[in-house]
C-alpha positions as CSV (number, residue, x, y, z in Angstrom):
1,M,-7.6,20.2,-0.7
2,K,-6.4,20.6,2.8
3,A,-6.3,18.0,5.6
4,E,-5.8,18.1,9.3
5,L,-4.4,15.3,11.5
6,L,-6.8,13.9,14.1
7,W,-4.8,11.3,15.8
8,T,-1.8,9.0,15.5
9,E,-1.4,5.4,16.8
10,H,1.9,3.6,17.0
11,I,1.0,0.1,15.9
12,S,4.5,-1.4,15.8
13,P,8.0,-0.3,16.7
14,T,8.5,1.1,13.2
15,S,5.0,1.9,11.9
16,I,2.1,4.3,12.7
17,R,-1.5,4.6,11.8
18,M,-2.8,8.1,11.3
19,R,-6.3,9.5,10.8
20,W,-6.8,12.8,9.0
21,R,-9.9,15.0,8.2
22,A,-10.1,16.6,4.7
23,S,-11.5,20.0,4.0
24,V,-14.2,18.4,1.7
25,D,-17.1,16.2,2.7
26,A,-15.9,13.2,0.8
27,L,-12.6,12.3,-0.9
28,E,-12.7,10.6,-4.3
29,F,-10.6,7.4,-4.5
30,E,-10.7,3.8,-5.4
31,P,-9.3,1.4,-2.8
32,G,-5.6,1.1,-3.5
33,Q,-5.1,4.6,-4.9
34,F,-2.9,7.2,-3.3
35,Y,-2.7,11.0,-2.8
36,R,0.2,13.4,-3.0
37,F,0.9,15.2,0.2
38,T,2.6,18.6,0.7
39,F,3.9,19.1,4.2
40,N,5.8,22.0,5.8
41,D,8.6,21.7,8.4
42,S,11.4,24.0,9.5
43,D,13.2,23.6,6.2
44,G,10.1,24.5,4.1
45,A,7.7,22.5,1.9
46,F,8.2,19.0,0.7
47,E,6.1,16.2,-0.9
48,R,5.4,12.6,-0.3
49,S,2.9,10.1,-1.7
50,Y,0.7,7.9,0.6
51,T,-2.0,5.4,0.0
52,F,-5.3,5.7,1.8
53,A,-5.5,2.8,4.3
54,Q,-8.8,2.9,6.1
55,Y,-10.4,-0.4,6.7
56,E,-13.0,0.0,9.4
57,N,-16.6,1.2,9.4
58,D,-16.0,4.1,11.8
59,C,-14.1,6.2,9.2
60,P,-16.5,8.9,7.9
61,A,-16.4,9.9,4.2
62,G,-14.4,13.0,4.8
63,D,-11.8,11.3,6.9
64,F,-9.0,9.0,5.7
65,E,-6.2,7.0,7.3
66,L,-2.5,6.4,6.4
67,L,-0.3,3.5,7.4
68,I,3.3,4.6,7.4
69,S,6.6,2.8,8.2
70,E,9.6,4.7,9.2
71,T,12.6,5.5,7.0
72,K,15.7,6.1,9.1
73,G,16.7,9.7,8.9
74,G,13.7,10.4,6.6
75,R,12.3,13.9,6.6
76,A,8.7,12.7,6.6
77,T,9.4,10.2,9.4
78,Q,10.8,13.0,11.6
79,L,7.7,15.1,11.0
80,L,4.9,12.6,11.1
81,F,6.0,10.1,13.8
82,D,6.1,12.9,16.4
83,A,3.2,15.0,15.0
84,A,0.5,16.4,17.2
85,P,-3.2,16.6,16.2
86,G,-3.7,19.7,14.1
87,L,-0.8,19.1,11.7
88,S,-1.9,20.2,8.3
89,A,-1.1,19.1,4.7
90,T,-2.2,19.9,1.2
91,L,-3.4,17.0,-1.0
92,S,-3.7,16.3,-4.7
93,G,-5.0,13.1,-6.3
94,P,-6.1,10.4,-6.5
95,Y,-3.4,8.6,-8.5
96,G,-2.5,5.0,-9.1
97,R,-3.3,1.8,-11.0
98,L,-3.1,-0.6,-8.0
99,V,-6.8,-1.2,-7.7
100,L,-9.1,-4.2,-7.6
101,P,-9.5,-6.0,-10.9
102,G,-13.0,-6.5,-12.2
103,E,-13.2,-10.2,-11.7
104,G,-11.1,-13.4,-11.8
105,R,-10.6,-16.8,-10.4
106,R,-8.2,-15.9,-7.6
107,L,-6.6,-12.7,-6.4
108,F,-3.2,-12.7,-4.8
109,L,-2.2,-9.6,-2.8
110,V,1.6,-9.4,-2.1
111,A,3.0,-6.8,0.2
112,T,6.0,-5.9,2.4
113,S,5.6,-3.7,5.5
114,A,3.5,-0.6,4.8
115,G,2.9,-2.0,1.3
116,L,-0.1,-3.6,3.1
117,A,-1.8,-0.1,3.1
118,P,-3.6,-0.3,-0.3
119,Y,-4.9,-3.8,0.4
120,L,-6.7,-2.8,3.6
121,P,-9.5,-0.7,1.9
122,M,-9.6,-3.3,-0.9
123,L,-10.3,-6.1,1.6
124,H,-12.8,-3.9,3.5
125,S,-14.6,-3.2,0.2
126,L,-14.8,-6.9,-0.6
127,E,-16.0,-7.6,3.0
128,Q,-18.8,-5.1,2.5
129,S,-19.7,-6.4,-1.0
130,T,-22.8,-8.7,-1.5
131,S,-20.9,-10.6,-4.2
132,V,-17.1,-11.1,-4.2
133,P,-15.9,-11.2,-7.8
134,F,-13.2,-13.9,-7.0
135,E,-13.3,-17.5,-5.9
136,S,-10.7,-16.6,-3.3
137,V,-8.4,-13.8,-2.1
138,H,-4.9,-14.6,-0.7
139,L,-2.7,-12.1,1.1
140,L,1.0,-12.8,1.2
141,F,2.6,-10.4,3.7
142,G,6.4,-10.0,4.3
143,V,7.8,-8.4,7.5
144,R,11.1,-8.7,9.3
145,S,9.9,-9.9,12.7
146,P,6.6,-10.7,14.6
147,E,6.3,-7.3,16.2
148,E,6.2,-5.7,12.7
149,C,3.2,-7.8,11.6
150,L,0.7,-5.0,11.1
151,C,-3.1,-5.3,11.5
152,R,-2.9,-8.9,12.5
153,P,-6.1,-9.0,14.7
154,W,-8.2,-7.5,11.9
155,L,-6.7,-9.9,9.3
156,D,-7.3,-12.9,11.5
157,D,-10.9,-11.9,12.1
158,L,-11.4,-11.4,8.4
159,A,-10.0,-14.9,7.6
160,L,-12.2,-16.5,10.3
161,S,-15.4,-14.7,9.1
162,H,-15.0,-15.1,5.3
163,A,-14.2,-18.4,3.6
164,W,-13.0,-16.5,0.5
165,F,-10.0,-15.0,2.3
166,D,-6.8,-16.3,3.8
167,W,-3.4,-14.9,4.5
168,E,0.2,-15.9,5.2
169,V,3.0,-13.9,6.8
170,F,6.7,-14.4,6.0
171,Y,9.4,-13.3,8.4
172,S,12.7,-12.4,6.9
173,Q,14.7,-12.1,10.2
174,S,12.9,-13.9,13.1
175,L,10.0,-16.3,13.5
176,P,7.6,-16.3,16.5
177,S,8.5,-18.8,19.2
178,N,5.4,-20.8,18.3
179,P,4.6,-20.0,14.6
180,A,1.0,-20.6,13.4
181,M,0.2,-22.6,10.3
182,N,0.2,-19.4,8.2
183,E,3.5,-18.1,9.5
184,H,6.7,-18.9,7.5
185,E,10.4,-18.1,7.6
186,G,11.9,-16.3,4.6
187,Y,11.0,-13.5,2.2
188,V,7.5,-13.0,0.9
189,T,8.5,-14.0,-2.6
190,S,9.1,-17.6,-1.4
191,G,5.3,-17.8,-1.4
192,L,5.4,-17.2,-5.2
193,Q,7.8,-20.1,-6.0
194,D,5.3,-22.9,-6.6
195,P,4.0,-22.7,-10.2
196,A,1.2,-25.1,-9.5
197,R,-0.3,-22.5,-7.2
198,F,-1.2,-20.1,-10.0
199,D,-3.4,-19.9,-13.0
200,P,-1.9,-17.3,-15.3
201,A,-5.0,-17.2,-17.5
202,Q,-7.5,-16.4,-14.7
203,D,-5.7,-15.2,-11.6
204,W,-4.5,-11.7,-10.7
205,V,-1.4,-10.7,-8.8
206,L,-0.9,-7.3,-7.1
207,L,2.5,-6.4,-5.8
208,C,3.2,-3.5,-3.5
209,G,6.2,-2.6,-1.4
210,N,10.0,-2.8,-1.5
211,P,11.2,-2.2,-5.1
212,M,13.4,-5.3,-5.0
213,M,10.5,-7.5,-3.9
214,V,8.2,-6.0,-6.6
215,D,10.8,-6.6,-9.3
216,E,11.5,-10.2,-8.1
217,G,7.8,-10.9,-7.8
218,F,7.0,-9.6,-11.3
219,A,9.8,-11.7,-12.8
220,L,8.5,-14.8,-11.0
221,M,5.0,-14.2,-12.3
222,K,6.3,-13.8,-15.8
223,E,8.1,-17.1,-15.5
224,R,4.7,-18.6,-14.4
225,G,3.2,-17.5,-17.7
226,F,1.4,-14.3,-16.5
227,K,0.9,-11.5,-19.0
228,S,2.0,-8.1,-17.7
229,K,-1.6,-6.8,-17.5
230,R,-2.5,-9.4,-14.9
231,V,0.4,-8.4,-12.6
232,I,-0.3,-4.9,-11.2
233,R,2.7,-3.3,-9.4
234,E,3.4,-0.3,-7.2
235,K,6.8,0.3,-5.6
236,Y,7.8,2.3,-2.5
237,L,9.4,5.7,-3.3
238,F,11.9,6.0,-0.5
239,A,12.9,9.4,0.9
240,R,16.3,9.3,-0.7
241,Q,14.7,8.7,-4.1
242,E,12.3,11.6,-3.5
243,R,15.3,13.9,-2.8
244,K,17.1,12.7,-5.9
245,A,14.0,13.1,-8.0
246,S,13.5,16.7,-6.7
247,D,17.0,17.6,-7.9
248,L,16.0,17.0,-11.5
249,K,15.2,20.2,-13.4
250,M,12.3,20.3,-15.9
251,S,11.3,22.9,-18.4
252,D,7.9,24.4,-18.3
253,A,7.0,22.3,-21.4
254,D,8.2,19.1,-19.7
255,R,6.3,19.8,-16.6
256,A,3.1,20.5,-18.6
257,L,3.5,17.2,-20.5
258,L,4.1,15.3,-17.2
259,Q,0.9,16.8,-15.7
260,A,-1.1,16.0,-18.7
261,K,0.0,12.3,-18.6
262,M,-0.8,12.1,-14.9
263,A,-4.2,13.5,-15.5
264,R,-4.8,11.1,-18.4
265,Y,-3.7,7.9,-16.7
266,Q,-4.5,8.9,-13.1
267,A,-1.2,7.4,-12.2
268,A,2.0,8.9,-10.8
269,P,5.1,8.5,-13.0
270,D,7.3,5.5,-12.3
271,P,10.2,6.6,-10.2
272,E,12.5,4.5,-12.3
């Protein structure tokens, strides 16, 4: 499939929101899944993976949005942050296991920075649903500073409009001058420290973002008694990791086996 960039909005000093239009009438995906993008720049073709992040009703079925945070010196950052409408890309997908569980007591969504992206269409889907399959949904969002707290107005409105949803933001570098009740100092994993907060038999925890956060969060949930299947993880794949991975040589047989696994599980291979 092909896609063309419609517009870009800078929503923080380090993040952008982009809307694209696909060459098909509707793109298949479950909220939380990602597509593989092939871009072209002056050095040729390269690939990146991005989760669909649309969360408002004005996004037609053939359009989609991305939420991207910069990587210093990153090839995709240099291309996308200065991109003009009309930029094109080739897509393959969808991939990924970070999707809404069927039902449970509580759902905890844990993210850092652009790791918020998969949760936006999830929350929009729940907002549109006539019956939310959870007693409550809790977003724990980690950023460095107040200006990097993405999509705050929409999240605040969602919390005010729906009793089943609340959210907290954790600042690792600087707090607002007058922090609200749901604003805290520290890393987002500090919100996972209290074992009394969780029910490992009935709750679900989704983790998306910085690999160190995902690993630490998973270890904490295991300590709380969670089975692995109730903690769903997805890590960032940074540009330097993408370059390192691209240097690995595979035989035709290895490549065919990898593609068969991706098709069977509808998930990208773990970068580790």
